[in-house]
N, C-alpha and C positions, 0 to 999 in steps of 0.2 A: 326773883331775888338773885342778886349776884353774890358769888362766894369767892374768897381768896384762897389760894393753896395754903395749907397749914404749915408747909415747910418754907425755909428761907428763900426769898427770891434773889438769887445771885446771878444777875444777867448784865452783860456789857451793853445791851441795847434797850432792854425793857425796864422802865421805871416801876410800873405797876400793871398787874393783869388780874382780871376778875372774870369768873365764868357763871353763866346762867344755863345750867344743863337742860331744864325743861323747854326753854325757847331756842336752844342751840345758838346762843349769842356769847361773844367774848368781847370784853371791854379792855382796851390796851392804851397805856401811856408810854410813849417812847422817850428815851433820855435826850434825844436830839431836838425835840421841840416841845411846845407847851399844850398840844392838843390831845384830847381824849377821843379815841376811835372806837366805834361800835361795829363789830363784824357780825353779820347775820349768816344763817345757814352753815354754821361750823359743824363738822362731824360730831354727832353725839358720842360715838365710840372714842374719838380722839379726846374729847372733853373728859369722859369717864376715866380714860387711861391716866390723865393728869392726877386725878384724885386718888387713884389706887396705886400710883407709882410711889416709890420710896424717896422722892426728891431727886432722882437721877434723871433729870429732863432738862433740855435746853429750851427755854421759852422763846428765844429768838428763832430757833429752828421750828418750833411748834407754830408760831405766827406765820412764818414763811410758808410752811407746808399746808396749814389748815385754814388760815384766815385771809391771806393776801388776795386770793382769787375771788373772794366773796364780796357781797355788797357791803360797802363801808359808809358810815355816817359819822361826821364829826359832831360829838355831843357836848363838848365843852373845852374850855381852856383853863389853865391854871398858871399862876405867876411863879416863876422860879427866882428866888432871891439868894444872894450870897450873904450868909449870916456869919458874923464873926463873934467869937465869945471872948 
């Protein structure tokens, strides 16, 4: 089961990030494209630090440090639309 951080995701590069601590997986959507990436073998210690942190974390730096070098699978796409109200 994937979990979202309980604090506000304020990132210039990450649209959404979810963590699966038991399987050491992280699912990431970047703001610059419509794909969802699944990263395997992410450090369990790094994932747990996200949940016990007070929200003082850069998710872009987390992904670069702990996800980018691991096996990646594109698991989905979503459509970004410009909505006007």
